[in-house]
C-alpha positions in Angstrom: 106.7 107.8 96.3 104.5 106.5 93.6 105.8 105.7 90.1 103.2 105.2 87.3 103.9 103.6 84.0 101.4 103.5 81.1 101.6 100.1 79.3 100.3 100.1 75.7 99.2 96.7 74.3 99.1 95.7 70.6 95.3 95.8 70.5 95.5 99.5 71.4 94.4 99.1 75.0 96.4 100.6 77.9 96.9 99.8 81.5 98.5 101.9 84.3 101.0 100.0 86.3 101.9 101.6 89.7 104.7 100.9 92.0 105.1 102.4 95.5 108.5 103.0 97.0 108.5 103.5 100.8 110.8 106.0 102.4 113.0 103.3 104.0 113.6 101.7 100.6 114.2 104.9 98.7 118.0 104.8 99.1 118.1 101.2 97.9 116.1 102.1 94.7 118.4 105.1 94.0 121.4 102.9 94.3 119.8 100.2 92.0 118.9 102.8 89.4 122.4 104.4 89.5 124.0 101.0 89.0 121.7 100.2 86.2 122.4 103.5 84.4 126.1 103.1 84.9 126.0 99.6 83.4 124.0 101.0 80.4 126.5 103.8 79.9 129.4 101.3 79.7 127.6 98.6 77.6 129.8 98.7 74.5 128.4 98.4 71.0 126.5 95.2 71.6 122.8 95.5 72.0 121.9 95.4 75.7 118.4 95.9 77.0 117.5 97.3 80.3 116.1 93.9 81.3 119.5 92.3 80.4 121.2 94.8 82.7 118.6 94.3 85.5 119.0 90.5 85.3 122.8 90.7 85.2 123.0 91.0 89.0 120.7 88.0 89.5 123.2 85.7 87.8 125.4 85.6 90.8 126.1 82.3 92.4 123.7 81.6 95.3 125.6 82.3 98.5 122.8 82.9 101.0 120.9 80.4 103.2 119.3 78.8 100.1 122.8 77.5 99.2 123.0 75.7 102.6 122.4 72.1 103.3 118.6 71.8 103.7 118.9 70.3 107.2 120.8 73.4 108.4 118.3 76.0 107.0 116.1 77.6 109.7 112.7 76.7 108.2 113.6 73.2 107.4 115.3 72.8 110.9 112.1 74.2 112.4 109.9 71.7 110.6 112.2 68.7 111.1 113.2 69.3 114.8 110.8 71.8 116.2 111.4 75.3 117.6 113.1 74.0 120.8 116.1 72.8 118.8 116.7 76.2 117.3 118.9 79.0 118.5 117.3 82.4 119.3 119.2 83.8 116.2 117.6 81.1 114.0 114.2 81.9 115.4 114.7 85.6 114.7 115.9 84.7 111.2 112.5 83.0 110.7 110.8 86.3 111.5 113.3 88.4 109.4 112.9 86.1 106.4 115.9 87.3 104.4 119.1 89.1 105.0 121.3 91.4 102.9 124.2 90.8 100.6 126.4 91.4 103.6 124.7 89.1 106.1 122.1 86.4 105.8 119.1 86.4 108.1 120.8 84.4 110.8 123.8 86.7 110.9 121.4 89.7 111.0 119.6 88.0 114.0 122.9 87.5 115.7 123.9 91.2 115.3 120.5 92.3 116.7 120.8 89.9 119.7 124.4 91.0 120.3 123.3 94.6 120.4 121.1 93.8 123.4 123.5 91.4 125.0 121.3 88.4 124.0 118.5 89.8 126.3 115.1 89.2 124.8 113.4 91.6 127.2 115.7 94.3 126.1 115.0 93.4 122.5 111.3 93.7 123.1 111.9 97.3 124.4 113.5 98.5 121.1 111.5 100.7 118.8 111.0 100.4 115.1 113.5 103.2 114.6 116.2 101.4 116.7 115.7 98.1 114.9 115.7 99.9 111.5 119.3 100.9 112.2 120.3 97.4 111.3 120.9 97.1 107.5 118.2 94.9 106.1 115.5 95.7 108.6 112.7 98.0 107.7 109.2 98.6 109.1 107.8 95.2 108.0 110.6 93.1 109.5 110.9 95.1 112.7 107.1 94.9 113.1 107.3 91.1 112.7 109.9 90.9 115.4 108.2 93.2 117.8 104.8 91.5 117.3 106.3 88.1 118.1 107.9 89.4 121.2 104.6 91.0 122.3 102.8 87.7 121.7 105.4 86.1 124.0 104.8 88.7 126.7 101.0 88.2 126.5 101.3 84.5 126.7 103.3 84.7 129.9 101.0 87.2 131.4 98.0 85.0 130.6 99.7 81.9 132.1 100.5 83.9 135.2 96.9 85.0 135.6 95.6 81.4 135.1 98.1 80.1 137.7 97.0 82.7 140.3 93.3 81.9 139.7 93.7 78.2 140.1 95.7 78.5 143.3 
């Protein structure tokens, strides 16, 4: 879905601003707009702008990975100690990037791994659709995960070919 907004500037010029909403995000947008309109309907007599209502939810106390001790955050841990010191869920979290309000990226990685009994080869056989069943994963994040797993497969197949040729 494409939403277009015409912005008029004081000098009389205009500019079209477009925003695209992908099918997998549509339900989230509907929910966000419903919440925004509900807040507007109940905003007593005080003057409240749409921007105020939008930013209202952003004033929550940080509870995700960003609130963690820096040495325990996946990216920092990766840079400080290297990938070999990380759990598979933490490595998946690096690919996922961010979680949801219900689960941070590491918890999301743990849920995904649990669904395949911590078997990475089974994980690599999942489709985008199967990965998208996890709240917080869409086409971009599932593509990132499946791409990384494919790179791993190719690395091992190339190493296997090189070993056979050198023997």
